[in-house]
N, C-alpha and C positions, 0 to 999 in steps of 0.2 A: 855850599859851605865846605870847609876843609875837613880832612880826616879828623875824627874825634881826638881832642888834645890828649886824652888819657891814653889812647892807643899809641899815639906818637911818642909820648913820654916813655911808655913801656918798651917800645922798640928801640929807642935811642939810648935809654939809660940802662939797658940790661948789661950786667957784668958777668953773666954766666959763662963759664969756660966751655965753649962748644966742643973743643977737642976732648976734654974730660968726659963730657956727656956721651960722646960717641964711642968712647972706650968701654962703656958699660953695655951690658946685655940690652937689646932693644926692648922697649916697653910695648906691650900689646894693647892696641886701641881698636875697639870694635865700633864702627860707625853705622848706626841704624838710620837708614835714609828712607824718605817717602817718595821723592820724585827725582832721583838721580843726584849727581854731583852738581850743586849750585855754587855760586860764588861764596856762600857761607862756608862750605866745606873746603874750598880752595884757600880761603883766608885762614881757617882753622889749621889745616895741614901745613901751610906755609909758615905760620908763626911757630907751631909746635915743633916742626922738623928743624927749624933754625936753632932750637934750644936743646933738643934731646934726640937720641937715637930711637926712632919709633917705627914699629911695623903696624900698618893699618889693614884691617879687614873690613871691606865695604859690603854691607847687606842692604840692597836696594829693593824695597817693596813694590816699587813702580806703581804706587797709588792703589794697591790692592790690600785690603785689611786682612784677608786670609793669609796671604804671603807674609805680611808683617807679623801675624800671630805665630806662624811657623818659625820665623827667625827668632822670636822671643823665646819660644819653647825650647829651642836648641842653643840658646846663647851661651850657656855655661861651657859648652864644648870648646870654646875659643880661649878659655883661661885668660880673659881680658884683665889688664891692669886698670882700665878705664873704659867706659862706654859713652859715646857721643850720640845724642839723638837730635834729629832735625824736625822741628815743627811740633805743633800742639798734638796732632794725631799720634805720631810716633811716641812722643813723651808720655802721653796719657796711657797708651797701650802698654808701655813698659812699667810705668810707675803707678798708674791709677790716680785716684784722688785721695785727699786726706780721709774722707769719710769711707771710701771704698778702695783701700790700697790693694795693689796686686801682691801676689806671693813674692815676686822679685823685691818689691819695695820693703816687705816685712822681713825677709830672711836673707837676701843676697847682700853681701858686703862690698861688692864692686862699686866704686864711686861712679856717678853719672854727671856729665855736663851736657846741658841742652842748649840749643841755639834756635833762633827764629820761632820762639813761642810768643804768641800775640799778647796774652794776658795770663800769667801764671796764677794770679789770685782769682780772677774771674772764671778761669777754667777749673778751679779748685784743686790744682796740683799742690798749691800751698794756700794756707789761710792768711798768711802774713809774710811779706817779702823778707822780713827780718827773722823769721822762725829758724832756729838752729837744730831742731830735732829731725834731721834729714841727712841722707848720705848722697846728696846731689846739689848742684848749683847750676846756674845758667844765665843766659842773656836774652832779654826781650828785645824786639826790634820795631815795635810800632810807635810812631810819633804820637804824643798825647792828642786825643781827639779834639780838644778845644783848639790846639794849634792848627790842626787840619781844617777845622770849620772856620777859623779866622781867615785862613788863606782862601778858602772857597768863597767866603763872604765878600772878599775883595774883588772877585771876578765880576765883570759887568753882566747885568741882566740875568742873574741866577736866582730864581725864586723857588724853583721846584727841582728836587733831586731824587734820583732813583738808585737804590742799592741792589745790585745783582749778586746773589750768593748761593752757595751750595749748602742746603740745610743739613747735609750729612757731616759737615765740618764744624765742630764745636766753636772754634775760634772765629769762623766766618759769621756764624749766628750771633755770637756775642758782639762782634763789631757792628753788624747791621742794627742790632737793638740799641747799642750805645749811641750810634749816630742819630737814630731816630729820636731817642730820648733827649739828646742835647739840642736837637735842631730848633726847637721852639725858641731857645735863648738867642738864636742867631737869625730868626725870622725867615727860616727856610722850611718849606714843606717837603717832607721826605716820605717816599713810598718804598716799600720793600718788595722785592721780586725774587722769591726763592725758586730755585730750579725744580722742576718736576723730576721725580726719581722713579726708577724701576729696578727691582731686584737688587736694592742696595747701592745703585749707582745713578748718577744724573743721566737724564735722557740726552742724547746727542743732538737732537733737533730742537733745542730749547730757544735759540736766540730770536727767531722770527716772531714767536708768540709774545716774548717779553718786549720786544721793540714795539709791537702793535699796542700792548698795554701801556707802555711808556708814552707813546704818542697820544693815546686817549687821555692819559693823565697830564699831558702837557709838560712832560719832564724835559728840562733843558740841560741837565748834567747827569751823567751816569757815574756812580761811585763804585770803584773796583776794590773790594776789601782784601785783606790778607788771606786769600783763599787759594789753596793749591790748585784746585780744579779750574777756577776762573783764570788763574795765571797760566796754566797749561793750555787753555783754550783762548788765550789773549788775542792772538792774531785774528781769529774769526770774530770774536766779540767786538774788538775795537773797530775793525773794518766795517762791520755791520752797523754799529752805532754811528760812526762818522759819516757813512753813506746816507744816513737819514738826518744828518745835521745835529746829532746829539753829541755834545762834547764829553770828554772823559777825564776823571780825576782818579789817580791810583794811589793806594796806601803803600804800595811796594814798587821797587824800581824797575823790575823786568818788563811789565806792560808798557812803561814809558820808553825804555831803551830798546827793547826788542820788537814791540808791537805798535809803536807810535801812538800810545795814549798821550793826551795833551799835556797833563800837568800832575804833579804830585809833590808831597812833602814826605821824605822817606829817611830811614836809616839804611845805609848801604850794607848789603848782605856781607860783602867781603870784610868790612870793618867789624860787623857783629861776629863773624867767624873768628877773626883775629882776637877779639876780646874773649871769646869762649876758649880759644887756644891758650891764652894767658892763664885763664883759670885752671885749665887742664894741666898746664906746666907746673903751676903751684902745687897741685895735688900729687903729680907724678914725682916731683922732686922732694916730696915730704915737707915742703915749706908750710903747708896748710892742709887742714881737713876740708872736705867739700862743705860741711855744715858751717864752717867759719867764713866761707866766701859768700858775699852777698849775691842775691839774685837781683839783677838790675838791667836797665836799658843803657844804651849809649847816651852820653850827655849832650851830644850835638846831632844835628840832622841836616839834610840837604833838600833844597828846593830845585826841582828839575822841570824845565819846560821843553817840550818837543816842538821845534819851530816848523818842521814839516807838517805836523798835525795842525798847528795854528794856521798855516797858509792854506791848507786844504779846507778847513772849516771857515776860513776868513773870520777868525775869532781869536783875539789876542788878550792875554792877561795884561793888567795895567803895568805901567812903568815901575811902580813900587814893588811889584813881584819880579819883573824881569831883571831889575838891577841886582837882586840878591840871589838869582837863580843860575844854575848851570844850564846853558842853552845847548841843545843837541838836535841833530837831524836836519839841519839846514845851513844856510849861509849866515852863521851867527854874527 
């Protein structure tokens, strides 16, 4: 599918005087990252820098919660005009939940825009997406689970699916449970395979035991949720699964584009970042308060099929899927 219509409209219809914006003092934007600069950050910075003079400070926790906590403890020293957070883990660490808010959420007046948060309501960052008693806004990136399951249901001979996830990531746990809860409606048996952990981190040698369990459970398709650890280990995971003839479906685009997962229905990170950038620009230009900007997903999403993976598995999605998908990784 094409870039979300809303993003296209925002980009083409903007009448902001860029020269005037750049004549002003640069706005200070602190970016609280979990796993480096993704396409979401690239989209965010590209959009925002096209609208305003901005100085960015990137704080990358590199997947370590202690590092993330140190960054948050010292965040006031940067005198930020706005803080960007990537992902559920970073956003929860900064803001907490409605029931257990952080000190930052209670007392700091710096507005926050988050990106790539799987389920803001399910993770209890907010209780209602329309709630205005907040100094933050953001963009969710997960395609509705019924849409994903409808696509999976169209794949030939898929009766049993396994979800691999990191139990230390709140968003991944929620995704796994939602997929399992909805699966009965679609006639698919779903098994959950949480990674074993040690000292607050997933064990590195997890994949062989999970594949053994999947084979015992006759799993035909592995579901890769919006899980930063799974995404970071995507090459090993996808290669190991495909070598055993287990196809893969991804809820995010990187495992398909970078690691040859077979298929997915996704919101593009770059577009999510652009949309977050639009919200940040509205705040920095004083056109809107964060609380008045809705927390929302993109309105459109993309089907992606990796042809190289299909050829290796000798397993192809039906024509009804192929004709609406972006085909990558082969002689399309």
